[in-house]
C-alpha positions, 0 to 999 in steps of 0.5 A: 806688529799685530798678527791676524787671528781670523781668516775668511777663506772663501768662497768667492761670490758667496757673501764674503764681501758683505760679511767682511764689512759687517764684521769690521763695524763691530767694536771688538773686530778689526778687519783688514782695510784691503780685502783679498790680500792673498798673502798665504796663497803662495801657489796663486801668487807664484803663478801670477808672478810667473805669468804677469811678471809681478804686475798683478795680485802681488802687493802683499807678497812680503810679510812686512807689507802684509802685516802693515794692513793690521797696523791700525788695529787697537787691541780688538779681540779679533783681527782678521782678513778675507781672501777667497783665494785661500779656499782654492789654494793648495798651500794656504791652509798650511801656510796660515797654520804655520803663521798662527796655529790658533787662528779661527777660519770661516768659509761660506759655501754656495750651491756649486752650480749657482756658484760656478755660474756667478763665478764665471760672471765675476771672472769676465768682469775682472778680465780673467775670463774672455769666453762670454758663453758659460757652456763654452767656458766650461768646455775650455778647461782641458785646453786651459790645463794644458796652457792653451786658450788662456786670456792674456789678462788672466792673473792665475789660470787656475781660476779658470778650472771650473771643475776644480773650483767646485771640489768643495770637499778637499778644500774644506778638508784642508782646513779641518785637518789644519785647524780642527772642527772647533776652529773652522766655521762653515756657513751656507750662502743661502742662510746668509742671504735669507737672514744675514743678521742671524748668521752674523750673530752666529759668526760673532758667537764663533768669534766669542765677541758681543753678539748683541751688536747690530751692524749697518747692512750694506749692498755689496757687489751687485751683479754686472754684465760685461758689455764688450768682453774682448775690449775689456780684456785688451785694456786690462791686459795692456793697462796691467803691463804698464803697471797702472790702470786701464785709463793709461791705454783707454781712449780719452773719450772713454775715461773722461770725465771720471772713472765712473764713465769707464765703468759704465762703458764696460759694465751694465747693472742688470739682473743676472740671466737665468742659467739655461735649464739644460745646462743646469741639469747637466751640471747638477748631475756632475755636481751631485756626488760632490754634494753628497760627499760634502753632506757627509763631511759637514753632517748636513743634508745639502742634497736636500738643502740645495735642491738635488732631491727635487731635481732628481724627481723633476728629471725622472718625471721629465723622462717619464713623458718621453 
């Protein structure tokens, strides 16, 4: 069977879905038809298995099932998959290296405060989070590390440890140690957002395939807010326990006539509300040391790129008025 030789490992909410689909259009690239198989995130898989009795996130645990995802590839030079769980996982880098030590690794990094805020929205949508207030969700981390106040519908509680999610340096370092800098490509989300075709060509060059191919641009993962957090969590939890969809436990007035009805009940497409400036300031202060270390690791001035210098000046000016 064909073995993948390319892995998009993270991070979530950073453009990985769009890049996955853009790459899959290239004639020399085959990307798994299933995004997020998570096969090499053994720690996350085992945590989900313990917590959910095997009902969530486990369809590609077995190697033979995982390799079937690539059965339709036809001698493309690049065969890949995208699993953003690989970035947070402490085992995935070593697992991938053992599987294919010559693999190429790609990750997209987003300014950490914006990333965490966006991640919180995604976790609400997926039923992994049940605290709709971002500040309160952040404050729950210590309790959750002790096994308390974790939503029953959460597949892996580690996803809710927001401070761990933002430890970019150790996550990047694991892949640099395993594969070397020449086989690891680190992109910045803002570059991809501002000029995705230019970044796409950069990725094609990294993969050593034709850089002149132009993909169809797709709008992926538009922001949605959860209307009824507790009800959505209840349905997801009980639906998963029946090894089916939430349609099996949802009232008939919700699920008829189509699945689109169900989505419209729980989710609304809206521009994301701006993060509270006071909380943003607090998080910038907390994240700046990590951003400084990441700048040194990647040899890119992310303090300036992500606005941490301007932020310091704004804070100093504000203090001068008091």
